[in-house]
C-alpha positions in Angstrom: 0.0 -0.3 0.1 1.4 3.8 -0.9 1.0 6.3 1.7 -0.1 9.6 0.6 4.1 10.9 0.9 4.3 7.9 -2.1 1.5 8.6 -3.9 2.8 12.6 -4.1 6.2 11.9 -5.3 4.9 8.9 -7.6 3.0 11.1 -9.3 5.4 14.2 -10.1 8.2 11.8 -10.5 5.5 10.2 -13.7 5.5 13.4 -15.1 9.2 14.2 -14.6 9.9 11.7 -16.7 8.2 12.5 -19.3 9.6 15.9 -19.8 7.7 18.3 -17.1 9.4 20.9 -14.8 8.6 20.4 -11.7 7.3 23.3 -9.9 7.1 24.0 -6.1 3.7 24.5 -4.6 3.2 28.4 -4.4 1.6 30.1 -1.3 -1.7 29.8 -0.4 -2.3 33.8 -0.9 -2.4 34.3 -4.5 0.2 36.5 -5.9 -1.0 39.8 -7.5 -4.5 38.1 -8.2 -7.4 40.5 -6.9 -10.5 37.8 -8.4 -9.0 34.8 -5.5 -9.4 34.6 -1.9 -7.0 31.3 -1.7 -5.3 29.4 -4.2 -7.6 26.8 -4.5 -6.1 24.7 -7.7 -2.9 23.9 -9.4 -3.7 26.1 -12.4 -3.5 29.3 -10.1 0.4 29.7 -9.9 0.1 29.7 -14.1 -2.3 31.4 -14.5 -1.0 34.0 -16.0 1.1 31.8 -18.4 -1.8 30.8 -19.5 -3.1 34.3 -20.4 0.1 35.5 -22.2 1.1 37.5 -18.9 3.5 35.8 -18.2 6.5 33.8 -20.0 8.9 30.7 -19.0 11.6 28.7 -20.0 9.3 25.4 -19.6 6.3 24.8 -21.5 5.2 21.3 -19.8 4.8 21.2 -15.7 4.2 19.2 -12.5 3.3 20.4 -9.3 1.8 19.3 -5.6 0.0 22.4 -4.9 -1.2 24.1 -1.4 -4.8 24.3 -1.6 -7.8 26.1 0.8 -11.8 26.0 -0.2 -12.9 28.2 2.4 -14.9 31.3 2.1 -16.1 33.4 -0.9 -18.2 30.7 -3.2 -16.3 28.0 -2.1 -18.2 28.5 1.7 -19.5 25.4 3.1 -17.6 24.8 6.3 -20.0 23.4 8.2 -19.9 20.6 6.3 -16.2 19.6 6.7 -15.6 16.4 8.9 -19.2 15.5 8.7 -18.2 13.9 4.6 -16.3 12.0 3.6 -14.4 14.5 1.4 -14.9 17.4 2.3 -11.7 19.6 3.5 -10.5 23.2 3.6 -7.0 22.5 3.1 -6.3 20.4 0.7 -3.6 19.5 -2.1 -3.9 19.5 -5.5 -1.7 17.0 -7.8 -1.1 18.3 -11.3 0.0 18.4 -15.1 -0.2 20.8 -17.3 1.1 22.1 -20.9 1.7 25.8 -22.4 1.2 25.3 -25.8 3.3 22.0 -25.8 1.5 18.9 -26.2 -3.0 18.6 -26.0 -5.4 16.7 -25.5 -3.8 13.3 -27.3 -1.0 13.3 -24.6 -2.4 14.1 -21.4 -4.8 11.7 -22.0 -2.7 8.7 -22.5 -0.7 10.8 -19.9 -3.5 10.1 -16.9 -4.9 6.8 -18.7 -0.9 4.5 -18.0 -0.4 6.5 -14.3 -3.7 5.5 -12.7 -4.0 2.1 -14.5 -0.6 0.7 -15.4 0.9 -1.7 -12.5 4.1 -0.1 -12.7 2.5 3.0 -11.8 -1.2 3.3 -9.3 -2.8 0.0 -10.5 -5.8 0.7 -10.2 -8.4 -1.8 -12.1 -10.1 -0.8 -15.0 -13.2 -2.0 -14.6 -13.6 0.0 -11.4 -13.6 3.1 -13.0 -15.4 5.5 -15.7 -14.6 8.6 -17.9 -17.0 11.6 -18.9 -16.6 14.1 -22.0 -18.4 17.0 -23.3 -21.5 15.9 -24.6 -21.7 19.2 -26.5 -24.4 23.0 -25.3 -24.6 26.3 -25.9 -23.3 26.5 -29.6 -19.8 24.3 -28.7 -19.5 21.4 -30.4 -19.2 17.7 -28.4 -15.3 16.7 -27.6 -16.0 14.2 -30.5 -11.5 13.8 -30.0 -11.6 12.8 -26.3 -14.7 10.2 -26.4 -12.3 8.6 -29.1 -8.9 9.4 -27.6 -10.4 7.4 -24.5 -11.8 4.6 -27.1 -7.9 4.3 -28.4 -6.6 3.6 -24.6 -9.6 0.7 -24.7 -11.8 2.3 -22.0 -15.3 0.3 -23.0 -18.3 2.3 -24.7 -20.2 1.7 -21.9 -18.0 3.2 -19.6 -17.7 6.7 -21.2 -20.6 9.3 -20.0 -21.2 12.3 -21.7 -22.6 15.6 -19.7 -23.3 19.5 -20.6 -21.5 22.9 -19.7 -22.2 22.4 -15.5 -20.1 19.6 -15.3 -18.1 19.3 -18.1 -16.9 22.6 -19.4 -14.5 24.5 -17.5 -13.8 28.3 -18.0 -11.8 30.7 -15.8 -13.9 33.5 -15.7 -16.4 35.1 -17.9 -13.8 35.7 -20.4 -10.6 34.7 -21.5 -9.6 30.8 -21.8 -11.9 27.8 -21.3 -12.9 24.6 -22.9 -13.9 20.7 -22.4 -13.2 19.1 -19.7 -12.5 15.2 -19.1 -13.1 13.3 -15.7 -12.0 10.1 -14.1 -14.2 8.5 -11.8 -13.8 5.9 -8.8 -16.3 2.9 -8.4 -16.5 3.0 -4.3 -18.5 -0.3 -4.2 -22.3 0.2 -2.7 -20.4 0.6 1.0 -19.2 4.6 0.3 -23.2 5.5 -0.4 -24.9 7.7 2.3 -28.0 6.5 0.6 -27.3 2.8 1.3 -27.8 2.5 -2.5 -26.6 -1.4 -3.7 -27.1 -1.1 -7.5 -27.2 2.3 -8.2 -25.8 3.1 -11.8 -22.8 5.8 -12.2 -23.8 9.5 -12.3 -25.9 9.0 -9.1 -24.8 11.3 -7.1 -24.7 9.0 -3.5 -21.0 9.2 -2.9 -20.1 5.9 -4.2 -18.5 7.5 -7.6 -16.0 9.9 -6.6 -13.9 11.8 -9.1 -10.5 11.4 -8.9 -9.0 13.7 -11.9 -10.2 16.7 -14.0 -8.4 17.0 -17.6 -9.3 20.9 -19.1 -8.4 21.0 -22.7 -7.9 24.8 -22.6 -8.4 25.3 -26.5 -10.9 28.9 -26.5 -10.5 31.9 -25.8 -14.4 33.3 -24.8 -14.5 37.5 -26.0 -16.8 40.2 -24.1 -19.4 39.2 -26.5 -19.7 35.8 -25.2 -17.9 34.2 -28.6 -15.3 31.5 -28.7 -12.0 31.8 -30.5 -9.6 29.3 -31.4 -6.3 29.4 -28.8 -3.2 29.9 -31.4 -1.7 27.2 -28.6 -3.8 25.3 -26.9 -3.1 24.0 -23.4 -3.4 21.3 -20.7 -4.7 22.2 -17.1 -5.7 18.9 -15.2 -6.2 18.5 -11.3 -6.4 15.5 -9.6 -6.9 15.9 -5.3 -4.1 14.0 -3.3 -6.6 12.9 -1.3 -9.1 11.4 -2.9 -6.8 9.6 -4.8 -5.1 8.3 -1.4 -8.7 7.3 0.2 -8.7 4.5 -3.2 -5.2 3.6 -3.5 -5.3 2.5 0.7 -8.5 1.3 0.3 -10.7 3.6 3.0 -13.7 5.2 1.8 -12.9 8.1 3.6 -10.3 10.9 3.3 -9.8 10.7 6.5 -9.1 7.0 7.0 -6.2 7.8 5.1 -2.5 8.7 6.5 -3.1 12.0 5.5 -5.1 12.5 8.6 -5.0 9.3 10.7 -1.7 10.5 12.8 -3.5 13.9 13.0 -7.0 12.7 14.4 -4.9 10.4 16.6 -3.1 13.5 18.3 -6.3 15.8 18.4 -7.7 12.6 20.6 -4.7 12.8 22.9 -5.2 17.0 23.5 -9.1 16.6 23.5 -8.9 13.3 26.1 -11.0 11.6 23.6 -10.9 7.8 23.4 -10.7 6.5 20.1 -12.3 2.8 21.7 -15.6 1.7 19.8 -17.3 1.2 23.4 -18.6 4.6 23.1 -22.2 4.8 22.0 -23.0 4.6 18.1 -24.7 8.7 18.3 -21.4 9.6 20.6 -19.0 7.8 18.7 -19.7 9.3 15.4 -19.9 12.8 17.0 -16.8 12.7 18.6 -15.6 11.3 15.1 -16.5 14.2 13.5 -15.1 16.5 15.7 -11.8 15.0 15.4 -11.7 15.2 11.8 -12.8 18.8 11.8 -9.9 19.7 14.7 -7.6 17.3 12.1 -8.5 19.3 9.1 -8.5 22.5 10.5 -5.3 22.2 12.1 -3.7 21.4 8.2 -5.2 24.8 7.2 -4.7 26.8 9.8 -0.7 25.3 9.5 -0.4 26.7 6.2 -2.1 29.7 5.7 -0.4 31.0 9.2 2.6 30.5 7.2 2.3 31.9 4.1 1.7 35.3 5.6 -2.1 35.1 6.8 -3.1 35.9 10.0 -6.3 35.9 12.1 -8.6 39.4 11.8 -11.7 40.6 11.4 -11.5 40.6 7.7 -10.7 39.1 4.4 -8.6 36.4 4.7 -8.0 36.4 8.0 -11.5 36.3 8.7 -12.2 32.9 6.9 -9.2 31.7 9.1 -10.4 33.5 12.4 -13.5 31.0 11.4 -11.7 27.9 10.5 -9.1 28.4 13.9 -12.4 28.9 16.4 -14.3 26.1 14.5 -11.9 23.8 15.8 -11.5 25.6 19.1 -15.0 24.4 19.2 -14.8 21.1 18.3 -12.4 21.2 21.1 -14.7 22.4 23.6 -17.2 19.7 22.8 -14.9 16.8 23.4 -15.0 18.8 26.6 -11.7 20.4 26.4 -11.9 23.8 27.5 -8.0 24.7 27.5 -6.0 25.9 24.6 -4.9 23.2 22.3 -4.5 23.9 18.9 -1.9 24.8 18.9 0.2 21.8 19.8 -1.7 20.6 16.6 0.6 22.4 15.0 3.6 20.7 15.3 1.7 17.5 14.4 0.8 19.0 11.4 4.9 19.9 10.8 5.8 16.7 11.5 3.9 14.6 9.1 4.2 17.1 6.1 7.5 19.0 5.9 9.9 16.4 4.0 7.2 18.1 0.8 6.6 21.5 2.5 10.4 21.8 4.3 9.0 25.8 5.0 7.0 24.3 8.2 10.3 23.3 9.9 10.9 26.9 9.8 7.2 29.1 10.5 5.9 26.2 12.9 7.0 28.0 15.8 5.5 31.0 14.4 2.5 29.5 13.5 1.9 28.3 17.3 2.3 31.3 18.4 -0.2 32.8 16.3 -2.8 30.0 17.4 -2.5 30.1 20.9 -2.8 33.9 20.8 -6.0 33.1 19.3 -7.0 30.9 21.7 -6.6 33.2 24.2 -8.5 35.6 22.6 -11.3 33.3 21.8 -12.0 32.1 25.5 -12.5 35.9 26.4 -15.4 36.0 23.1 -17.1 32.8 24.3 -17.3 34.6 27.1 -18.4 37.7 26.3 -21.1 35.0 23.6 -22.3 32.8 26.4 -23.2 36.3 28.4 -24.6 37.3 25.6 -27.1 34.5 25.2 -28.3 34.8 28.9 -29.4 38.1 28.3 -31.2 37.0 25.3 -32.7 33.5 26.9 -33.6 35.3 30.5 -37.0 37.9 28.8 -37.8 34.9 27.1 -38.1 33.1 30.2 -39.6 35.8 32.0 -42.0 36.3 29.4 -43.1 32.6 29.8 -43.5 33.1 33.1 -45.7 35.9 32.9 -47.7 34.6 29.7 -49.2 31.6 32.0 -46.3 29.1 30.7 -47.1 30.4 26.8 -44.2 28.9 25.1 -41.2 31.8 23.2 -39.2 31.6 20.9 -35.4 32.3 20.6 -34.7 34.5 16.9 -32.7 32.6 14.6 -31.5 36.0 13.7 -30.3 36.9 17.1 -29.1 33.2 17.7 -27.0 33.6 14.2 -25.5 36.6 15.4 -24.0 35.5 18.5 -22.6 32.5 16.1 -20.8 34.6 14.0 -19.8 37.7 16.2 -18.6 35.5 19.5 -18.6 31.9 17.3 -21.6 30.5 19.8 -21.9 26.8 18.5 -25.2 25.8 17.3 -25.4 22.6 19.1 -24.5 24.6 22.3 -27.3 27.6 21.7 -30.1 24.9 21.1 -29.9 23.1 24.3 -29.2 26.0 26.1 -33.2 27.2 24.3 -34.3 23.3 24.9 -33.4 23.3 28.7 -35.0 26.7 29.5 -38.2 25.7 27.5 -37.6 27.7 24.8 -38.5 27.0 21.3 -35.2 27.4 19.0 -36.2 29.1 15.2 -33.8 26.8 13.3 -35.4 28.2 10.0 -34.2 31.9 11.1 -30.9 30.5 11.8 -30.5 29.3 8.5 -32.4 32.2 6.5 -29.6 34.8 8.6 -26.7 31.5 7.2 -27.4 31.8 3.7 -27.3 35.4 3.2 -23.9 35.3 4.9 -22.6 33.1 2.4 -24.5 34.9 -0.9 -22.3 38.4 0.7 -19.4 36.1 1.3 -19.9 35.0 -3.1 -20.1 38.6 -3.5 -18.1 40.0 -2.0 -14.9 37.9 -3.4 -16.0 38.0 -7.2 -13.3 40.6 -7.9 -12.1 41.0 -10.7 -11.8 38.3 -14.0 -8.1 38.3 -15.2 -8.0 39.6 -19.0 -5.6 37.9 -21.3 -2.5 39.9 -22.6 -3.3 43.1 -24.4 -2.0 41.9 -27.9 0.0 44.9 -28.0 1.8 43.9 -25.2 1.6 40.0 -25.9 3.4 40.0 -29.6 6.7 42.0 -27.5 9.1 40.4 -27.3 11.5 40.9 -23.5 12.6 44.1 -22.5 16.5 44.5 -21.7 16.7 46.0 -18.5 20.3 47.7 -18.0 19.0 49.8 -14.8 21.2 47.6 -12.2 24.5 48.7 -14.4 23.4 51.9 -15.4 20.6 55.0 -15.3 21.4 55.8 -18.9 20.6 53.9 -22.1 20.8 55.6 -25.2 19.7 54.7 -28.5 16.1 53.4 -27.6 14.2 52.1 -29.7 10.1 52.5 -29.7 8.8 49.5 -30.2 5.2 50.0 -29.4 2.9 52.9 -27.8 -0.5 52.9 -26.0 -2.9 55.0 -25.5 -6.2 54.5 -24.1 -5.8 50.8 -23.7 -4.8 50.6 -27.5 -2.2 50.8 -29.8 -1.2 53.8 -31.4 1.5 55.1 -34.1 2.1 57.9 -31.5 1.8 60.3 -29.0 1.3 64.0 -29.7 2.7 66.8 -27.5 0.4 66.9 -24.3 -0.5 63.0 -24.7 -0.4 60.8 -22.1 0.3 57.0 -22.5 2.5 54.1 -22.5 5.6 53.6 -24.4 7.8 50.3 -24.5 11.4 50.4 -25.6 13.6 47.7 -26.4 16.0 48.3 -24.0 16.0 50.3 -21.1 17.3 51.4 -17.6 13.7 52.0 -15.7 12.9 49.9 -12.7 9.5 48.7 -13.6 7.5 48.6 -9.5 7.9 45.6 -8.1 8.2 44.1 -4.8 6.8 46.7 -2.9 9.3 48.9 -4.6 8.3 52.4 -7.0 9.1 52.0 -10.4 11.7 54.8 -11.9 10.8 58.2 -13.2 13.3 60.5 -15.5 12.7 61.7 -19.3 12.9 60.7 -23.0 15.2 62.6 -25.4 15.4 62.4 -28.7 17.9 61.1 -31.0 19.8 65.0 -30.9 20.5 63.7 -27.2 19.6 67.5 -26.3 15.6 67.5 -26.4 13.2 65.9 -24.2 10.1 64.6 -25.8 9.1 62.6 -22.7 8.5 62.4 -19.0 8.8 59.4 -17.4 6.3 59.2 -14.7 6.5 55.8 -13.6 7.3 52.0 -15.3 5.5 48.6 -14.5 4.7 45.3 -16.1 1.9 44.9 -18.0 3.7 41.4 -18.5 6.0 39.7 -17.4 9.3 40.7 -18.9 7.5 44.1 -20.5 8.6 47.0 -19.2 6.1 50.0 -19.9 6.7 53.5 -19.7 3.9 56.0 -18.1 5.2 59.3 -20.2 3.2 62.5 -20.9 4.8 63.8 -24.6 6.4 66.8 -24.6 7.5 66.4 -28.4 5.7 63.9 -31.1 6.7 60.3 -30.8 6.6 57.4 -33.2 7.1 53.9 -33.1 10.3 53.4 -34.7 12.2 56.3 -33.1 15.0 56.4 -30.9 15.2 57.9 -27.8 18.1 58.4 -24.8 16.5 56.3 -21.4 17.0 58.5 -18.3 16.5 57.9 -14.8 15.9 60.4 -12.3 19.3 59.9 -10.2 18.3 61.6 -7.4 14.7 59.8 -7.0 16.7 56.8 -7.8 19.3 56.9 -5.4 16.1 58.0 -2.9 15.0 54.7 -3.3 17.5 52.5 -3.6 18.6 54.3 0.1 15.2 53.3 1.1 15.5 49.6 -0.2 18.4 48.4 1.3 17.4 50.0 4.9 13.8 48.2 4.4 16.7 44.6 4.4 18.6 45.9 7.6 14.8 46.8 8.8 14.2 43.2 8.5 17.2 41.3 10.1 16.9 44.3 12.9 13.1 43.3 13.9 14.2 39.6 13.7 17.2 39.8 16.1 15.6 42.2 18.7 12.1 40.5 18.3 12.6 36.9 17.4 12.4 35.1 14.2 8.7 34.8 14.2 8.8 38.4 12.6 8.1 38.4 8.5 7.8 40.9 6.7 4.0 40.8 5.2 4.5 43.8 3.0 6.3 47.1 2.5 6.4 50.3 0.0 9.9 51.2 -1.0 9.8 54.8 -2.2 12.1 57.6 -2.5 10.4 59.9 0.7 10.0 57.2 3.4 9.7 53.3 3.4 6.5 51.8 4.6 7.1 47.6 6.1 4.7 45.5 7.0 5.8 42.6 9.5 4.3 40.4 11.2 3.8 40.3 15.3 1.6 39.9 18.1 2.1 42.8 20.2 2.9 46.5 20.1 6.8 46.8 19.8 7.5 48.6 22.9 9.7 51.6 23.2 12.6 50.5 24.0 12.7 47.8 21.6 12.1 50.2 18.6 15.8 51.9 20.1 17.5 48.9 20.2 16.4 47.8 16.9 17.6 51.7 15.3 20.5 51.5 17.1 21.4 48.2 15.5 20.7 49.0 11.9 22.1 52.2 12.3 26.0 50.0 13.4 25.1 48.2 10.1 24.6 51.1 8.2 28.1 53.3 10.2 29.9 50.1 9.1 29.6 50.9 5.5 29.2 46.9 4.7 29.3 46.5 0.9 25.8 45.2 -0.5 26.6 41.9 -2.2 24.6 40.9 -5.6 24.6 37.4 -6.1 22.5 36.9 -9.3 21.2 34.1 -11.5 21.0 31.4 -8.1 19.1 28.6 -8.1 16.5 29.2 -5.5 16.8 26.0 -3.9 20.7 26.9 -3.0 19.4 30.8 -2.3 17.2 29.4 0.6 19.0 26.5 1.7 22.8 27.1 1.0 22.4 31.0 1.2 20.0 30.6 3.9 18.0 33.4 1.9 14.5 34.5 3.4 12.2 34.6 0.9 9.2 36.9 1.4 5.6 37.4 1.6 3.5 37.3 -1.3 6.2 37.2 -4.1 6.7 35.2 -6.7 10.2 33.4 -7.2 11.5 32.1 -10.7 14.1 29.0 -10.4 16.7 31.6 -10.7 17.1 34.5 -7.7 19.1 37.4 -7.3 20.4 37.6 -3.8 20.9 40.3 -2.2 23.6 39.9 1.1 25.0 42.3 3.8 27.7 40.7 5.4 26.7 38.7 8.0 23.7 40.7 9.0 20.4 40.0 6.1 20.3 37.9 2.8 17.2 38.1 0.9 15.9 37.3 -2.2 14.7 41.0 -4.3 15.0 42.4 -8.0 15.5 45.8 -6.4 17.9 48.5 -6.7 19.9 48.9 -3.6 23.1 51.1 -2.5 26.8 49.7 -2.7 27.5 50.2 0.6 25.2 50.9 3.5 26.7 53.9 4.2 25.2 55.4 1.4 22.1 55.2 3.4 23.1 58.3 5.0 20.8 56.9 8.6 17.5 55.4 8.7 15.4 57.0 11.7 11.9 55.4 12.3 9.2 57.6 12.1 6.6 55.8 14.3 5.0 52.1 14.8 1.6 50.6 14.7 -0.7 48.1 14.1 -2.3 47.1 11.1 -4.6 44.2 11.7 -4.7 41.6 14.3 -1.2 40.1 14.5 0.7 42.4 11.9 2.5 45.6 12.4 4.0 48.5 10.7 6.9 50.9 10.7 7.4 53.9 8.8 10.7 54.9 8.6 13.5 57.5 6.9 16.8 57.9 5.4 19.3 59.7 4.1 18.3 63.6 3.2 14.5 62.5 5.0 16.3 61.8 8.0 18.1 65.5 7.9 14.6 66.5 7.7 13.4 64.8 10.4 16.2 66.0 12.7 16.0 69.7 11.8 11.6 69.9 12.6 12.9 67.6 15.8 15.7 71.0 16.8 12.9 73.4 16.4 10.2 71.7 18.2 13.3 71.4 21.3 13.6 74.7 21.1 9.7 75.2 21.8 10.0 72.6 24.4 12.8 74.7 26.6 10.6 77.6 26.2 8.0 76.3 27.5 9.8 74.5 30.3 12.9 77.1 31.4 12.1 76.6 34.6 12.0 73.3 35.4 15.0 71.1 36.5 14.4 68.5 33.7 17.3 67.5 32.6 16.5 67.3 28.7 13.9 69.5 27.3 12.1 66.8 26.8 11.8 65.6 30.6 10.9 68.9 30.9 7.7 69.2 28.6 6.9 65.8 30.1 6.8 66.7 34.0 5.0 69.8 32.4 2.4 67.9 30.3 1.8 65.3 33.1 1.1 68.8 36.0 -1.6 69.4 33.8 -2.7 66.4 33.1 -3.2 65.9 36.8 -4.3 69.1 36.8 -7.6 68.3 34.7 -8.5 65.5 36.3 -8.5 67.3 39.6 -10.6 69.8 38.2 -13.1 67.0 36.6 -13.3 65.1 39.7 -14.3 68.7 41.6 -17.1 68.7 38.6 -18.5 65.7 39.1 -19.1 65.9 42.6 -20.5 68.8 42.5 -22.6 67.9 39.7 -23.7 64.6 41.3 -23.8 67.0 45.1 -27.1 69.4 43.3 -28.3 66.4 41.7 -28.8 64.5 45.2 -29.5 68.0 46.8 -32.5 67.8 44.6 -34.4 64.7 45.7 -36.4 65.8 48.3 -37.6 68.9 46.0 -37.8 66.1 43.0 -40.3 63.7 44.8 -43.0 66.3 44.3 -42.7 65.2 40.6 -44.4 62.2 42.0 -47.5 61.2 40.3 -49.8 58.1 41.5 -50.5 55.8 38.4 -52.9 53.1 39.3 -52.1 52.7 43.1 -48.2 53.0 41.9 -45.7 55.9 42.9 -44.2 57.4 39.6 -41.2 59.8 38.9 -39.6 60.9 35.6 -37.3 63.6 35.5 -34.6 65.6 34.1 -31.1 65.5 34.9 -28.5 66.6 32.5 -24.6 66.1 32.3 -24.4 63.3 34.8 -22.6 60.4 33.6 -24.4 56.9 34.0 -22.6 55.8 37.3 -23.8 58.5 39.0 -27.3 58.5 37.0 -27.7 55.0 38.8 -26.6 56.4 42.3 -28.9 58.8 41.4 -31.7 55.9 41.2 -31.0 53.8 44.1 -31.9 57.2 46.2 -34.9 57.8 44.6 -35.9 54.1 45.3 -35.1 54.2 48.9 -36.7 57.5 49.0 -39.9 56.3 47.3 -40.1 52.8 49.0 -41.6 51.4 46.4 -42.7 52.6 43.0 -40.9 53.2 39.5 -38.5 55.4 38.5 -37.2 57.1 35.3 -34.5 59.4 34.7 -33.1 61.6 31.6 -29.9 62.9 31.2 -28.9 64.7 27.8 -24.8 65.2 27.1 -22.6 66.2 23.9 -25.5 65.5 21.5 -26.7 62.0 22.9 -29.2 60.8 25.5 -28.9 58.4 28.3 -32.0 56.9 29.9 -32.3 54.5 33.1 -34.8 53.0 34.4 -35.2 51.7 38.2 -38.1 49.3 39.3 -38.3 48.7 43.0 -38.2 44.8 43.4 -41.9 44.4 44.8 -43.3 45.5 41.4 -40.8 44.1 39.1 -44.0 41.4 38.8 -46.8 43.4 38.0 -43.7 46.3 35.6 -40.2 45.0 34.5 -38.0 47.8 33.9 -37.4 47.0 30.3 -40.7 47.3 28.9 -40.7 50.7 30.3 -37.9 51.7 28.9 -38.7 50.7 25.5 -41.3 53.1 24.1 -39.3 55.5 26.5 -35.8 55.4 24.0 -37.8 54.8 20.9 -39.1 58.2 21.3 -35.6 59.8 21.8 -34.6 58.1 18.7 -32.6 54.7 20.7 -33.3 51.6 22.2 -31.9 49.6 25.6 -32.7 46.2 27.6 -31.8 44.9 30.9 -33.2 42.8 34.2 -36.4 43.5 35.5 -35.4 45.9 38.3 -33.3 48.1 36.4 -32.8 49.3 32.7 -30.6 50.9 30.6 -31.1 52.6 27.5 -29.3 55.3 24.8 -30.6 57.8 21.8 -29.9 60.9 20.0 -32.5 63.1 20.1 -32.2 65.4 22.8 -34.7 67.3 21.5 -36.7 65.3 22.0 -36.1 64.3 25.9 -39.3 66.3 27.0 -41.8 64.5 25.7 -40.4 60.9 26.2 -40.3 61.4 29.9 -44.1 62.8 30.2 -44.4 59.3 28.3 -43.4 57.5 30.8 -46.2 58.0 32.9 -48.6 57.2 29.9 -46.4 53.7 29.5 -47.0 52.2 33.1 -50.6 52.9 32.9 -50.4 50.6 29.8 -48.6 48.5 31.0 -50.7 48.2 34.7 -53.7 47.8 32.2 -52.6 44.6 30.3 
């Protein structure tokens, strides 16, 4: 029996032997692709190749791609753990042809690998294949049908389906084509509907798709027309987990060796028995929870390793939901303490051979998960209190209405589920225990609405095939590493308003493509160069260059404003603004030093999470879970400026194989970047080594000085530092010096050692004085309000034999209002007190009911209509309720309503 790791290796080896380049999995965070939430298929990293936006030095590839399908349109998280084949994280095995071979070879390769005893040796009588039957104006895939027959597949095992099942497209426009799928018959025992003799096509779980072969042969344009691709391509995908289940003779993916070690570890960490003597229902629930933990620990490990961190939006929100769902299932198994962070090391041990990056990242990932577990424990406690608050009035209402059964709103329950991670089972049980109905239909509607919102929010913009004007161009020769001027560059293409043009007239904006150029194109966080294009007389500026970028890989587009007529075929001198370039270089080299300094001071868990390198400043985002202390920032600043003062040579090593760069040079690969087989290494002594294609100073001394301006939070677990170098540092110190003069004049009589200390003492003194005055003002207000208690009681009205008081007390804090409520209740002995306060355009309301009356009048029912009158809402206990409002002008009339409200409640 082949292990999961052996299946992965065997698949890749087969295609390597057939001339394919083995390509390592790309990040789960798609590089420069706004259309995707996560990498969800093997072809994602080759998308730009298929679209013609990128060229590579191979035409055949094979990979085992890590994928995540959760969130966006793949929002079926609730199924994971409860079915045999649903996963959040999975591996997609695939082979790809970029205009090389097509259907004949793709089908032959797949059939040989799947059925040959030399390879996977799956019996042919357990397999079925499908082809496109022809639909929507696209003809039947006759070629694929005949090719499958040619492989010896019996006619009765070839099935035909329409667009939904057997036609693939990248988006509304772009590459598309028919596909063929290979399915495996798991046998009657795999049917989740107890079918014993169902035929192929039944969706009971017996027939499982194990490989999909996509034949990209068309390009759909904006009108919907299908045009033949000049170079048809192949994109295939086979789920490793499904193949493992087939080859290991298991019905469920979770019973393979890809999951069993994780399930066993999850059982140990949660104290769950794997023995069979458990009750059948309890065993099924435990097994599902262990599957959830195993699956979600894989997803969390790889997502965080690839730079995603838990947050309340986008990718981080999906990760947070995955982690919290795993924690919730741990709690269902009785584990209330943090445990999931320990699962990370089990995932590492199981998968580090295929993904060696886990060895370096596992400590950082574990800390991130542990921090989220701690945060979730607090959130869950808040959710429990909210659930109790939601159910309490329903219980009271049932008691006050002769035991009439109340219903807990599904919408309210979903808010707790979505915001606080409150488990559905827990809420259902809590409602049932209190004798309350649970609105399951309302909960399901809210869940579906959220799924639709998630789909809509991640539709994104479909990537288009490359503009033909760019696609046909040769790669621009970049000379900017060695020089900032290139004479005699030929204008190969002109783009104006998105279309090819023959010329630009003076004042026109457009893009110019040159055959060779010194202009750096924006990438890796570094902005594109600026400068000028001169005519062949070497003196006249024909265009100002305001930026440079890559419309497709290898082609540099110069964004220009024409000063003189420019035509295709003209020869120009391309000249970079050296002051702009040098300032940018200083900031880029400083970014490398800063990254290394952060890792040295804060720890090796720090990794870049984004950057901006511009001429006037640098911005650096990095993974870290707490604010950086002032002392730590000072240590980092000191450390990196010592490297500047050493004037260490910045060594550039070109064309290094990626494996050598990472494993031998120990160069850091950066989050979100896409690297080729050969990379450029930037090494600064023993202090910093990174993969980088940017421009840098020749030595660290050229930076001048690095000054950190500020540090703050970007999102949960991601911090940001902004800094300046060179002339930017000089300007900053000048401003500081001016400020120091102002401070010295303000605090001239102080005994402090420095102006900064003097200013701090002065500010502390004034802050203490403000606090003292605020206390005195609060005490005066409270004293005034309390002294009026005697006269206020004259406003008491008798409503149905109950004393009721409504009174306005502006500018009091809520705590002071509560104290006053207690005093007035004591004064009345028995009755209802309502206080209203207006301050800063907002209204505060508090209702107090003496204990002897709460069976007849509840504070929450009194406050509701009164709060509504001031544009607010609120609630609380039977004896005390609070509300807010946003209409102070209506406060007096709202307080007048109190007596009518009490009267109506008594009338009920």
